[in-house]
C-alpha positions in Angstrom: 279.3 14.8 73.4 275.6 14.2 73.9 275.6 11.1 71.9 278.6 9.8 73.7 276.9 10.4 77.1 273.8 8.7 75.8 275.9 5.6 74.9 277.6 5.6 78.3 274.3 5.8 80.1 272.7 3.0 78.1 275.8 0.8 78.7 275.8 1.8 82.4 272.0 1.1 82.9 272.4 -2.3 81.4 274.5 -3.0 84.7 272.0 -1.5 87.0 268.8 -3.0 86.2 267.4 -3.9 89.6 265.7 -1.5 92.0 268.1 -2.8 94.9 271.3 -2.1 93.0 269.9 1.3 91.8 269.1 2.1 95.5 272.5 1.1 96.6 274.3 3.3 94.0 272.0 6.2 95.0 273.6 5.8 98.4 277.0 4.5 97.7 278.2 6.8 94.9 277.5 10.2 96.8 279.3 8.7 99.9 282.2 7.7 97.7 282.5 11.4 96.2 281.8 13.1 99.3 284.5 11.3 101.2 287.1 11.2 98.3 286.8 15.0 98.3 287.4 15.0 102.1 290.2 12.6 101.8 291.9 14.6 99.1 291.7 18.0 101.0 295.4 18.1 101.4 297.3 21.3 100.8 299.6 20.9 97.9 300.9 24.3 97.6 299.8 28.0 98.2 298.9 30.8 95.8 299.6 33.9 97.9 297.7 33.3 101.3 295.2 30.8 99.5 296.1 27.0 99.9 295.4 24.9 96.9 294.3 21.3 98.0 294.2 18.2 96.0 290.6 17.9 96.4 290.1 21.4 94.5 292.3 20.2 91.5 290.2 16.9 91.3 287.0 19.0 91.4 288.1 21.4 88.8 289.4 18.6 86.4 286.1 16.4 86.9 283.8 19.3 86.8 285.1 20.4 83.3 284.9 16.8 82.1 281.4 16.4 83.4 280.3 19.8 81.9 281.9 18.7 78.4 279.5 15.6 78.6 276.5 17.5 79.5 276.4 21.4 80.3 273.4 21.3 82.7 273.9 18.0 84.4 277.8 18.7 84.6 277.2 22.0 86.2 274.6 20.7 88.7 277.2 17.9 89.7 279.9 20.5 90.0 277.8 22.5 92.3 277.1 19.5 94.4 280.8 18.7 94.5 281.6 22.1 95.8 279.1 21.5 98.6 280.5 17.9 99.1 283.9 19.6 99.4 283.0 22.2 102.0 281.3 19.6 104.2 283.7 16.7 103.8 286.9 18.8 104.4 285.6 19.7 107.9 285.5 15.9 109.0 288.6 14.1 110.4 290.3 11.8 107.7 289.3 8.7 109.6 285.5 9.6 109.1 286.0 10.2 105.4 287.8 6.9 105.2 285.0 5.0 106.8 282.4 6.8 104.6 284.5 5.9 101.5 284.7 2.1 102.5 281.0 2.2 103.2 280.1 3.7 99.9 282.1 0.9 98.1 280.4 -1.7 100.4 277.0 -0.3 99.1 278.4 -0.7 95.5 279.3 -4.2 95.8 276.3 -5.3 97.9 274.1 -3.8 95.0 275.9 -5.8 92.4 276.5 -9.0 94.5 273.1 -9.2 96.2 270.8 -7.6 93.8 272.2 -7.4 90.4 274.3 -10.6 90.3 276.5 -9.0 87.8 280.0 -7.3 88.1 280.2 -3.6 88.3 280.2 -1.8 85.0 283.7 -0.2 85.7 285.1 -3.8 85.7 284.5 -3.7 81.8 284.8 0.0 81.2 286.7 2.3 83.4 284.7 5.3 82.0 281.9 4.1 84.1 283.8 5.3 87.3 283.3 8.9 85.9 279.7 8.1 84.5 278.2 6.8 87.9 277.9 10.3 89.5 276.2 11.7 86.5 273.9 8.7 86.1 272.9 9.0 89.8 272.4 12.6 89.7 270.3 12.4 86.4 268.3 9.6 88.1 267.3 11.9 90.8 267.0 15.1 88.7 265.8 13.7 85.3 267.6 16.4 83.4 268.2 13.9 80.5 266.0 11.2 79.3 267.2 7.8 80.7 267.9 4.8 78.3 265.0 2.4 78.3 265.9 -0.5 80.4 263.8 -3.2 81.8 263.9 -2.9 85.6 264.2 -6.4 87.1 262.6 -7.0 90.4 265.1 -9.0 92.4 266.1 -9.4 96.0 
């Protein structure tokens, strides 16, 4: 799967060449992930005394997909998502909704103001899943990043 992730990262990077857009994504994507886990903290059923929430199912499904793409990066993101879940589930849904909207505002400002190009997921929905991995790799540098000319705009 390493080759597939390299290809997805290279394509994703082509839509995120400006420093302003990258910064907006470094803020916006974690806000979206954090708040989404809070919004999905809805009990679906119980296993004995333990509630099973939609956010836990989402977390398990996305974590296994991320780990299949890259074991180290996926495991790191899974740990971060567990921490996000533990924090976000404590907030009122209205706060999580506001953070979710704010995260998307950052995404569209990044693309509209800085990149002047539509978001990558408009062309390939897989980028909705790749974005969090790309942001985490941008911070942790666990994988080599695709060589992309960073454009200084805005």
